[in-house]
C-alpha positions in Angstrom: -0.1 -0.2 -0.1 1.2 3.7 -0.9 2.0 5.8 1.9 -0.8 8.1 0.3 -3.6 5.7 0.2 -2.4 4.4 4.2 -2.8 8.8 4.7 -6.4 8.4 2.8 -7.3 5.1 4.9 -6.5 6.8 8.3 -8.3 10.0 7.4 -10.9 8.3 6.6 -11.1 5.9 9.9 -11.0 9.3 11.6 -14.5 10.4 9.9 -17.2 9.6 12.2 -20.2 7.9 10.2 -23.3 9.7 9.2 -24.9 8.0 12.1 -22.1 9.2 14.7 -22.3 12.7 13.2 -26.6 12.5 13.5 -26.1 11.4 17.5 -23.2 14.1 17.9 -25.3 16.6 16.9 -28.4 15.2 18.8 -26.1 15.1 21.8 -25.2 18.7 21.3 -29.0 20.1 21.0 -29.6 18.4 24.2 -27.0 19.5 26.2 -27.6 22.9 25.0 -31.2 23.2 25.9 -30.9 21.2 29.0 -28.9 23.9 30.0 -31.3 26.5 28.9 -34.1 25.1 30.8 -31.6 25.3 34.0 -32.0 21.5 33.9 -28.9 21.1 35.8 -29.2 17.3 37.1 -30.3 16.0 33.2 -27.4 18.2 32.1 -24.9 16.3 35.0 -26.0 13.2 33.7 -24.2 13.8 30.2 -21.2 14.5 32.4 -18.2 11.3 32.5 -16.3 11.5 35.8 -13.5 12.7 34.4 -15.3 15.8 32.9 -13.1 19.1 32.7 -15.4 22.3 32.6 -13.1 25.4 31.4 -13.9 28.6 30.3 -10.4 30.4 29.3 -9.7 33.9 29.0 -10.3 34.3 25.3 -9.7 32.0 22.7 -6.3 30.2 22.3 -5.0 27.3 23.4 -4.0 28.0 26.5 -2.3 26.0 29.6 -4.8 25.7 31.6 -2.0 25.3 35.0 -0.3 28.4 34.1 -3.1 30.9 32.5 -5.9 32.8 34.2 -9.2 31.1 33.5 -12.6 32.8 34.1 -14.1 29.2 35.1 -11.7 25.6 35.6 -13.6 23.1 36.9 -12.5 19.6 37.9 -15.1 16.9 38.0 -15.7 17.6 41.9 -15.9 21.6 41.3 -18.3 21.1 38.6 -20.6 19.2 40.8 -20.3 21.7 43.8 -21.8 24.2 41.0 -24.3 22.4 39.6 -25.2 21.6 43.6 -25.4 25.5 44.4 -27.4 26.5 40.9 -30.4 23.6 41.7 -30.8 25.3 45.3 -32.7 27.3 43.7 -30.9 30.5 45.9 -27.9 31.3 44.0 -28.4 35.8 44.2 -27.0 36.1 40.8 -29.6 33.7 39.4 -32.9 35.6 41.3 -34.9 34.6 39.1 -32.7 32.3 37.1 -31.7 34.0 33.4 -33.9 33.2 30.6 -31.5 31.6 28.1 -31.7 30.1 24.4 -28.2 29.1 22.3 -28.1 28.9 18.8 -26.0 26.1 17.4 -23.8 25.9 14.3 -20.7 25.2 12.0 -20.2 21.8 14.0 -16.5 19.8 12.9 -16.2 16.2 14.4 -13.0 14.2 14.4 -12.9 10.8 15.6 -10.2 10.7 17.6 -10.3 7.1 19.0 -13.0 4.5 18.3 -15.1 5.6 21.2 -13.9 9.7 21.5 -14.6 12.7 19.6 -13.6 16.4 19.2 -16.3 18.5 18.7 -16.2 22.1 17.5 -19.2 24.7 17.2 -20.3 27.9 17.5 -22.7 29.1 19.2 -24.6 32.3 20.8 -26.0 32.0 23.6 -28.6 34.6 24.6 -28.8 35.4 28.6 -32.0 37.6 29.7 -30.7 39.1 33.2 -33.9 39.0 35.4 -32.4 39.1 38.7 -30.2 42.7 38.1 -31.1 44.4 35.0 -33.8 42.9 32.6 -30.9 43.5 29.7 -30.3 40.5 27.3 -26.9 39.8 27.3 -25.3 38.3 24.3 -22.3 35.4 24.9 -20.5 34.4 21.4 -18.6 31.3 21.8 -16.5 28.8 20.3 -16.9 25.3 21.9 -14.7 22.3 22.1 -16.4 19.4 23.2 -14.2 16.0 23.8 -16.9 13.1 24.0 -16.7 9.5 24.7 -19.3 6.3 24.6 -20.2 4.6 27.2 -22.6 1.8 27.0 -25.6 4.0 27.7 -24.8 7.0 25.3 -22.6 9.7 25.0 -21.0 11.9 27.6 -18.7 15.0 28.2 -15.1 14.6 29.8 -14.1 18.2 27.7 -15.8 21.4 27.8 -14.3 23.8 26.7 -15.7 27.6 26.0 -14.3 30.4 24.6 -15.9 33.3 24.5 -15.3 35.8 21.8 -14.9 38.5 24.3 -13.5 36.5 27.3 -10.1 38.6 27.3 -12.4 42.0 28.2 -14.2 42.4 31.0 -17.1 39.7 31.7 -20.3 40.1 33.6 -21.0 37.4 36.0 -21.5 33.4 34.5 -24.0 32.4 37.3 -25.4 29.4 34.7 -23.1 26.7 32.9 -22.3 28.4 29.4 
């Protein structure tokens, strides 16, 4: 087999099937809807045990250990954040912000037999009922790392790069 044929075969094996693409897109849409509806227990069910939820300052491939982040939650810290949100008594979210996300430009790379690296763009619209009643726009680029488990796909990384993340960012009292 020539080097070009091997390279073409390797590239093809890393492309997700149509069925995998649909499943991953459905996962992204479900994850966004659950977050929009503040259904944090259901959202958490989509998370794997080694989950990392990361919102770096701006776009780029930073080292989380050495660079300032807006949010850098391991699984334990994420569990605490979600528990606080689920109390319904988070002052920055009384009453809870109304949110709607629009997702597009979904790119999927199969990184292993049962793992995927997924990039997408999304815009979240937040109506801040707790403070000023204004609508805040959150344009973002997101990287999800997903793996297949016996009961479905699970996230083990969600990296949310806010377009204006290296500027002054208001309160993020919700899951982006």
